[in-house]
C-alpha positions as CSV (number, residue, x, y, z in Angstrom):
1,X,-43.4,-44.0,50.1
2,X,-42.1,-43.1,46.6
3,X,-38.5,-41.9,46.5
4,X,-39.5,-39.1,44.0
5,X,-42.8,-37.9,42.6
6,X,-43.2,-35.2,39.9
7,X,-44.9,-34.3,36.7
8,X,-42.8,-34.9,33.5
9,X,-44.2,-32.6,30.8
10,X,-43.5,-31.9,27.1
11,X,-40.8,-34.6,26.5
12,X,-38.9,-33.9,23.3
13,X,-37.2,-37.2,22.3
14,X,-34.7,-37.0,19.4
15,X,-33.8,-40.5,18.4
16,X,-30.7,-41.7,16.6
17,X,-29.6,-45.1,15.4
18,X,-26.1,-45.9,16.8
19,X,-23.5,-48.7,16.7
20,X,-24.2,-50.8,19.8
21,X,-20.5,-51.3,20.5
22,X,-20.2,-47.6,21.4
23,X,-22.5,-48.2,24.4
24,X,-20.8,-51.3,25.8
25,X,-18.7,-49.4,28.4
26,X,-21.9,-47.8,29.7
27,X,-23.9,-51.0,30.0
28,X,-24.7,-52.0,33.6
29,X,-24.0,-55.6,34.6
30,X,-27.1,-57.8,34.4
31,X,-28.6,-55.8,31.5
32,X,-28.3,-56.1,27.7
33,X,-29.0,-53.6,24.9
34,X,-32.6,-53.5,23.8
35,X,-33.1,-53.3,20.0
36,X,-36.1,-52.2,18.0
37,X,-36.3,-53.9,14.6
38,X,-32.6,-54.7,14.8
39,X,-31.7,-51.0,15.5
40,X,-29.9,-49.7,18.6
41,X,-31.0,-46.2,19.6
42,X,-29.8,-43.3,21.7
43,X,-32.2,-40.5,22.5
44,X,-31.6,-36.9,23.3
45,X,-34.4,-35.9,25.6
46,X,-35.5,-32.5,26.9
47,X,-38.4,-32.1,29.3
48,X,-39.8,-30.3,32.4
49,X,-39.9,-31.4,36.0
50,X,-42.9,-29.9,37.7
51,X,-44.3,-30.3,41.3
52,X,-41.2,-32.3,42.3
53,X,-41.2,-34.0,45.7
54,X,-38.4,-36.0,47.3
55,X,-39.7,-38.5,49.8
56,X,-43.0,-36.6,49.9
57,X,-41.5,-33.1,50.5
58,X,-41.0,-30.2,48.1
59,X,-37.4,-28.9,48.3
60,X,-37.3,-25.0,48.1
61,X,-36.1,-23.9,44.6
62,X,-36.0,-27.5,43.4
63,X,-39.7,-28.0,42.5
64,X,-39.9,-26.9,38.8
65,X,-36.9,-27.2,36.5
66,X,-35.6,-28.4,33.1
67,X,-33.7,-31.6,32.3
68,X,-31.9,-32.7,29.2
69,X,-30.4,-36.2,29.0
70,X,-28.8,-38.6,26.6
71,X,-30.0,-42.2,27.1
72,X,-30.1,-45.6,25.6
73,X,-32.3,-48.7,26.0
74,X,-31.7,-51.9,27.8
75,X,-33.6,-54.9,29.1
76,X,-33.1,-57.3,32.0
77,X,-34.5,-60.8,32.4
78,X,-35.9,-61.6,35.9
79,X,-38.6,-63.8,37.2
80,X,-39.3,-65.2,33.8
81,X,-40.0,-61.9,32.2
82,X,-38.2,-59.0,30.5
83,X,-37.9,-55.7,32.2
84,X,-37.4,-52.8,29.7
85,X,-35.4,-49.9,30.9
86,X,-33.1,-47.0,30.1
87,X,-29.5,-46.1,31.0
88,X,-28.4,-42.4,31.1
89,X,-25.1,-41.3,29.5
90,X,-25.6,-37.9,31.2
91,X,-28.4,-35.9,32.8
92,X,-28.1,-32.1,32.7
93,X,-30.1,-30.0,35.3
94,X,-29.9,-26.4,36.5
95,X,-29.8,-27.2,40.2
96,X,-26.5,-28.1,42.1
97,X,-28.3,-29.9,44.9
98,X,-29.8,-32.4,42.5
99,X,-26.4,-33.2,40.9
100,X,-24.7,-33.5,44.3
101,X,-27.2,-36.0,45.7
102,X,-27.6,-38.0,42.5
103,X,-23.9,-38.4,41.8
104,X,-22.7,-38.8,45.4
105,X,-25.3,-41.3,46.7
106,X,-26.5,-43.0,43.6
107,X,-23.5,-42.8,41.3
108,X,-25.6,-41.2,38.5
109,X,-24.1,-39.0,35.8
110,X,-25.6,-35.5,36.4
111,X,-24.1,-32.2,35.4
112,X,-25.3,-28.7,36.5
113,X,-25.5,-26.1,33.8
114,X,-27.4,-22.9,33.1
115,X,-30.7,-23.9,31.5
116,X,-33.8,-22.3,30.0
117,X,-37.0,-23.4,28.2
118,X,-39.8,-21.8,26.3
119,X,-43.3,-22.7,25.4
120,X,-45.2,-20.7,22.8
121,X,-48.8,-21.5,22.0
122,X,-50.5,-20.3,18.8
123,X,-53.6,-21.3,16.9
124,X,-53.3,-25.1,16.3
125,X,-49.6,-25.2,17.1
126,X,-47.1,-25.3,20.0
127,X,-43.4,-24.5,20.1
128,X,-41.3,-26.1,22.8
129,X,-37.6,-25.3,23.3
130,X,-34.9,-26.4,25.7
131,X,-31.5,-24.7,26.1
132,X,-28.4,-25.4,28.1
133,X,-25.0,-23.5,28.3
134,X,-21.6,-25.2,28.3
135,X,-18.3,-23.3,27.8
136,X,-20.1,-20.1,27.0
137,X,-22.0,-21.8,24.2
138,X,-25.7,-22.4,24.1
139,X,-27.0,-25.8,23.0
140,X,-30.7,-26.1,22.1
141,X,-33.6,-28.3,21.0
142,X,-36.6,-26.7,19.4
143,X,-39.7,-28.6,18.3
144,X,-42.9,-27.3,16.8
145,X,-46.0,-29.6,17.0
146,X,-49.7,-29.6,16.1
147,X,-51.6,-29.1,19.3
148,X,-53.9,-32.1,18.9
149,X,-52.9,-35.1,21.0
150,X,-52.6,-38.5,19.4
151,X,-52.3,-42.0,20.9
152,X,-48.9,-43.8,20.8
153,X,-49.8,-47.0,19.0
154,X,-48.7,-50.4,20.0
155,X,-45.7,-52.1,18.4
156,X,-44.4,-48.8,17.0
157,X,-41.0,-47.1,17.4
158,X,-42.7,-44.4,19.5
159,X,-43.9,-47.0,21.9
160,X,-40.5,-48.6,22.1
161,X,-38.9,-45.2,22.9
162,X,-41.5,-44.0,25.4
163,X,-42.7,-47.1,27.2
164,X,-39.7,-48.1,29.3
165,X,-40.5,-48.4,33.0
166,X,-37.1,-49.1,34.7
167,X,-33.9,-47.2,35.1
168,X,-30.5,-48.9,35.4
169,X,-27.3,-47.3,36.7
170,X,-23.8,-48.8,36.5
171,X,-22.4,-48.4,40.0
172,X,-19.2,-50.3,39.1
173,X,-18.3,-53.4,37.0
174,X,-20.1,-55.7,39.4
175,X,-23.0,-53.7,40.8
176,X,-26.1,-52.2,39.2
177,X,-28.8,-50.0,40.7
178,X,-32.3,-50.6,39.4
179,X,-35.4,-48.4,40.0
180,X,-38.9,-48.4,38.7
181,X,-40.6,-45.4,37.0
182,X,-44.4,-45.6,37.2
183,X,-46.6,-43.5,34.9
184,X,-49.7,-44.0,32.7
185,X,-49.3,-44.5,29.0
186,X,-48.5,-41.3,27.3
187,X,-49.9,-39.5,24.3
188,X,-48.0,-37.6,21.6
189,X,-48.2,-34.6,19.4
190,X,-47.5,-34.6,15.7
191,X,-44.1,-33.0,15.1
192,X,-44.0,-30.6,12.1
193,X,-40.6,-28.8,12.6
194,X,-37.4,-29.4,14.6
195,X,-34.2,-27.5,15.0
196,X,-31.3,-29.2,16.8
197,X,-28.2,-27.2,17.8
198,X,-26.1,-29.4,20.0
199,X,-22.3,-29.8,20.2
200,X,-22.5,-33.6,21.0
201,X,-18.7,-34.0,21.3
202,X,-18.4,-31.2,23.9
203,X,-21.5,-32.2,25.9
204,X,-21.3,-36.0,25.7
205,X,-17.8,-37.0,24.5
206,X,-16.0,-37.9,21.3
207,X,-17.9,-41.2,20.7
208,X,-21.1,-39.2,20.2
209,X,-19.6,-36.4,18.1
210,X,-21.0,-37.9,14.8
211,X,-24.6,-37.4,16.0
212,X,-24.2,-33.7,15.2
213,X,-24.1,-34.5,11.5
214,X,-26.7,-37.2,11.6
215,X,-30.4,-36.9,10.7
216,X,-32.5,-38.3,13.6
217,X,-34.4,-41.5,12.8
218,X,-37.4,-40.0,14.5
219,X,-38.6,-37.1,16.7
220,X,-41.3,-37.4,19.3
221,X,-43.0,-34.9,21.5
222,X,-44.8,-36.7,24.3
223,X,-47.3,-35.0,26.6
224,X,-46.0,-36.6,29.8
225,X,-47.8,-37.2,33.0
226,X,-47.4,-37.6,36.8
227,X,-44.6,-40.1,37.6
228,X,-43.1,-41.8,40.6
229,X,-39.7,-43.3,41.1
230,X,-39.8,-46.3,43.4
231,X,-38.2,-49.6,44.5
232,X,-34.6,-48.5,44.1
233,X,-32.4,-51.5,44.8
234,X,-28.9,-52.8,44.3
235,X,-28.3,-55.8,42.0
236,X,-25.1,-57.7,42.5
C-alpha cells in the first residue's frame, strides 16, 4: 500500500540559479547536486493537495490544503543508474498534524502557517495564487497563465524541474531517507504574468535572502496529477 496518495494540482514553480555551495549543508549523504546545463537551481513551489489519503485513509480536515516549499535538485547513483530527486529546505502547510508527523517521525522540515489560495478563471486565462503568513506579514505567489495545456518537451529546463521522481531527506550526517514519488508526465500552461512577494530571509534564512532581489530564471505552471509516495527507506 502507498504511504500517501493525493492529487497535486496547479504547481507554480519559480526557479532561481544559485551558488551550489549554499546548499552543501542541506545535502543528504549519498546524493550529489544535480545541475542543468551547468546551473544549480532552487525552486519556490506552491501547489494544492487534494483528495489526500494516508495509508489509504482520509484524515478529517487534512484532505485538501495548500503547500509551499523551497527545494533543490539532487541525484543518486544506484544499481548502475542515476535516480533524480529533490531535497526540501522547508515545506509550509496549514495543518499542524502534518507538521508534527513529518518532523517527528521522518525528520522533514515542515512549518505550520496560515495559508490561502485563489483560482480565478476567465476567458482564455487562469490566475493562480498562494499566500502564507509569517510574523503578521503575508507572502504570496501569483501566476497568470493561458488556459491551453502544452506538453513539457524532453531535454528542456521545464523537464529537468518537473520530472524528478525521488525525494531525499537528511536524517543526520550519516543517514538519508529516500522515497519514491510516482506520477504520470505532466503538462504545463504558458505563463504570461507573475508577481512574487516573498521575504526569503525571514521565511528561509539569510543564505536565501538574495533571492528577493533576483529575477527568476524561469516560471512554470504545471497542471499536476494523481501522485503516490511509496518505498520509503533508510539509506546508511
